[in-house]
C-alpha positions in Angstrom: -12.5 -22.5 -24.4 -14.0 -24.9 -22.4 -17.5 -26.0 -22.6 -19.7 -26.4 -19.8 -21.8 -24.5 -17.0 -19.4 -21.5 -17.0 -20.9 -19.1 -19.7 -18.1 -18.3 -22.6 -18.1 -14.4 -22.0 -17.3 -15.1 -18.6 -14.2 -17.4 -19.2 -13.3 -14.6 -21.6 -13.6 -11.9 -19.0 -11.5 -14.0 -16.7 -8.8 -14.7 -18.9 -8.6 -10.5 -20.0 -8.7 -10.1 -16.0 -5.9 -12.2 -15.1 -3.8 -11.0 -17.9 -4.5 -7.4 -16.7 -3.3 -8.6 -12.9 -0.2 -10.1 -14.7 0.7 -6.8 -16.2 0.1 -8.3 -19.7 -2.0 -5.2 -20.4 -1.0 -1.9 -18.4 -2.9 1.1 -17.4 -3.7 2.9 -20.6 -3.4 0.2 -23.0 -6.2 -1.3 -25.0 -7.7 -4.8 -24.6 -8.4 -6.8 -27.9 -11.5 -5.4 -29.9 -14.7 -7.0 -30.0 -14.0 -8.4 -33.4 -10.2 -9.8 -32.4 -12.1 -11.5 -29.4 -14.4 -13.2 -32.0 -11.3 -14.4 -34.1 -9.3 -15.4 -31.1 -11.9 -17.5 -29.1 -14.3 -18.2 -32.0 -17.5 -16.7 -30.4 -20.1 -14.3 -31.4 -19.9 -10.5 -31.2 -22.5 -10.5 -28.4 -20.4 -13.0 -26.5 -17.5 -10.6 -26.8 -19.2 -7.7 -26.2 -20.6 -9.1 -22.9 -17.3 -10.2 -21.5 -15.9 -6.3 -22.0 -19.2 -5.1 -20.9 -18.4 -7.2 -17.3 -15.0 -6.0 -17.2 -16.3 -2.6 -17.6 -18.7 -3.1 -14.6 -16.4 -4.5 -12.2 -14.1 -1.3 -12.9 -11.2 -2.9 -14.9 -11.5 -1.3 -18.2 -13.3 2.1 -19.7 -14.9 1.5 -23.2 -15.4 4.9 -25.5 -16.9 4.5 -28.8 -13.8 5.0 -31.3 -11.2 4.6 -28.8 -11.7 0.7 -27.5 -11.4 -0.7 -24.2 -8.9 1.0 -22.2 -7.2 -0.7 -18.9 -7.7 1.1 -15.8 -5.4 1.5 -12.8 -6.1 -1.0 -10.1 -9.1 0.5 -7.4 -7.7 1.9 -4.4 -9.1 0.5 -1.1 -9.1 2.5 2.0 -10.0 1.0 5.2 -12.5 3.4 7.3 -10.8 2.8 10.8 -7.4 4.8 9.3 -6.8 8.2 9.5 -3.8 8.8 6.6 -3.2 11.6 4.4 -3.5 10.8 0.3 0.1 10.2 -0.5 0.2 7.4 2.5 -2.8 5.7 1.0 -1.4 5.4 -2.3 2.2 4.4 -1.3 0.8 1.5 0.9 -0.9 0.4 -2.4 2.4 0.8 -4.7 0.9 3.5 -6.4 2.8 7.0 -6.9 0.8 9.9 -5.7 0.8 13.4 -6.9 -1.3 16.8 -7.1 -2.2 19.3 -8.9 -3.0 22.5 -6.8 -5.8 24.5 -8.2 -6.0 27.3 -5.7 -4.7 28.3 -2.6 -7.2 31.0 -1.4 -8.5 33.1 1.8 -12.2 32.7 2.1 -14.6 33.2 5.1 -15.9 29.9 6.7 -19.4 28.9 6.1 -21.6 27.6 8.8 -20.5 24.3 8.3 -17.0 24.9 8.3 -16.9 27.1 11.5 -18.9 24.4 13.5 -16.2 22.0 12.6 -13.3 24.0 13.2 -14.8 25.2 16.4 -15.0 28.9 15.2 -17.3 31.3 14.0 -19.2 31.7 10.4 -17.3 34.3 8.5 -14.0 34.2 9.8 -11.2 34.0 7.6 -9.5 30.6 6.6 -7.4 28.9 3.9 -9.2 26.7 1.6 -7.1 24.5 -0.9 -8.4 23.0 -3.9 -6.4 20.2 -5.2 -6.8 17.5 -7.6 -5.4 14.2 -6.5 -3.6 11.6 -9.0 -2.5 8.2 -8.5 0.2 7.0 -11.0 -0.6 10.0 -13.2 -4.4 9.6 -13.4 -7.2 11.9 -11.6 -8.8 9.8 -8.8 -10.0 12.7 -6.8 -10.4 16.4 -5.9 -9.7 17.6 -2.3 -11.0 20.8 -1.0 -9.5 21.3 2.2 -10.3 24.3 5.0 -7.7 24.9 7.5 -8.5 26.2 11.1 -6.6 29.9 11.4 -5.8 28.7 15.0 -3.2 26.4 13.6 -2.1 28.1 10.2 -2.4 31.8 10.1 -3.5 33.2 7.0 -0.1 34.7 6.3 1.4 31.4 6.7 -0.9 29.4 4.1 1.3 26.9 2.0 2.5 27.7 -1.4 1.3 25.8 -4.6 5.1 24.6 -5.0 4.9 23.1 -1.5 1.4 21.6 -2.0 2.5 20.1 -5.3 5.5 18.5 -3.9 4.0 16.6 -1.1 1.3 15.5 1.4 -0.5 18.2 3.4 -0.5 16.3 6.7 3.5 16.3 6.2 3.5 19.7 5.4 1.5 20.6 8.6 4.1 18.7 10.5 7.0 20.0 9.0 6.0 23.7 9.1 3.6 23.9 11.7 4.5 21.2 14.2 1.1 20.2 14.0 0.3 16.1 13.8 -3.2 14.9 12.9 -4.1 11.8 14.7 -7.8 11.2 14.5 -11.2 12.4 13.1 -14.4 11.7 11.6 -15.7 11.0 8.3 -19.0 11.0 6.5 -19.4 9.4 3.2 -22.3 9.7 0.6 -22.9 9.0 -2.9 -23.4 12.0 -5.4 -23.3 12.4 -9.2 -20.6 14.6 -11.2 -21.5 17.9 -12.0 -19.8 19.4 -15.5 -16.8 20.8 -13.1 -16.4 18.0 -11.4 -16.6 15.4 -14.7 -13.9 17.9 -16.2 -11.6 17.2 -13.3 -11.9 13.5 -12.9 -12.4 12.9 -16.6 -15.6 11.1 -16.2 -18.9 11.7 -17.6 -21.4 14.4 -16.5 -23.7 12.6 -14.2 -21.3 9.8 -13.4 -21.3 8.4 -9.9 -19.1 9.9 -7.2 -18.0 9.3 -3.6 -18.1 12.2 -1.2 -16.4 12.3 2.0 -16.4 14.8 4.5 -13.6 14.7 7.2 -13.0 16.9 10.3 -9.1 16.0 11.3 -8.0 16.9 15.0 -4.7 17.0 16.7 -3.7 14.4 19.7 -5.5 17.1 22.3 -8.8 17.1 19.9 -8.1 20.3 18.4 -9.8 20.5 14.9 -7.4 21.7 12.2 -9.0 20.6 9.0 -12.3 19.9 7.3 -11.9 18.6 3.9 -14.3 17.8 1.1 -13.2 14.9 -1.0 -15.1 13.8 -4.4 -13.4 10.3 -5.3 -14.2 8.4 -8.8 -16.5 5.7 -7.6 -14.9 3.5 -10.0 -11.2 4.2 -8.9 -11.7 4.6 -5.2 -13.7 2.7 -2.8 -13.8 2.6 1.3 -13.6 -0.9 3.1 -15.0 -1.6 6.6 -14.3 -4.5 8.7 -16.8 -5.8 10.6 -16.9 -8.0 13.9 -19.9 -9.7 15.3 -20.3 -9.1 19.1 
C-alpha cells in the first residue's frame, strides 16, 4: 500500500474493484475476508471492513453474515430514451437474459389499466407475471397487461413460449405487432415480503418501479407493464443536453 493522501481503505477497495472488473473474481465468488485482507495488506480490521463496506455501497458485492462478501453481476444501465425489451437490454450489455413465468391469467382490467389501454374498467385482459434474470440472477419482476384488441384471451402466450424468449419478439411473431414507442414513469419503493422473495433481497430493500405503456407505430396501446427492479442491479440513465 502507498502512504499519502489516499486513504488505505480506498486503495484496498480500488484494487479489489479492478480485480473484479478484470474477471479475477466472478459473480457468485467470495472476496477475501476482513482477516485475510488484514494479513495481505497489513491494515486494521476497521480499514478492511471500510473497504468492503464501500464496495457493497457501490453495488459490487453483497455482504452477509456467515457467508462473506459475494461478488455481484455488473449493474445494468438502461437509457430512458430507448424502448426495448428486457432481452434486448441484456444482450446489448453482454448478459444472457432468461425468464421464469409465474402466471398467465385472465383478469379484469383496473381503472389504471383500462385508461392506459384505451379500454373500459372490468374488461378481460391477459396478465403475465414473470421473473427477469440476467446471467441466471434475478434482476426484476414484470407484470405485463396486454390489450385484448391486439391479443385476444384465446391467443394468450403459453408459459413455454414466454420462458423461451422476449414478449416483444412473441408479439411480432405471433400477432404481427411491433411496439415502437411509449411512455414510462419511474419511482422508488421498498420490497414487500413477496417482492423480497422473488428478487432475493431483504424486506424493505430499495427497488425501482417503472410503469410503462407501449404502443405501435400507429399509436395503438398494446402493453401496460409494471416492472420492479433491484435497485442495486439496475439503474436508468438519462442523457442531458443544455439548450
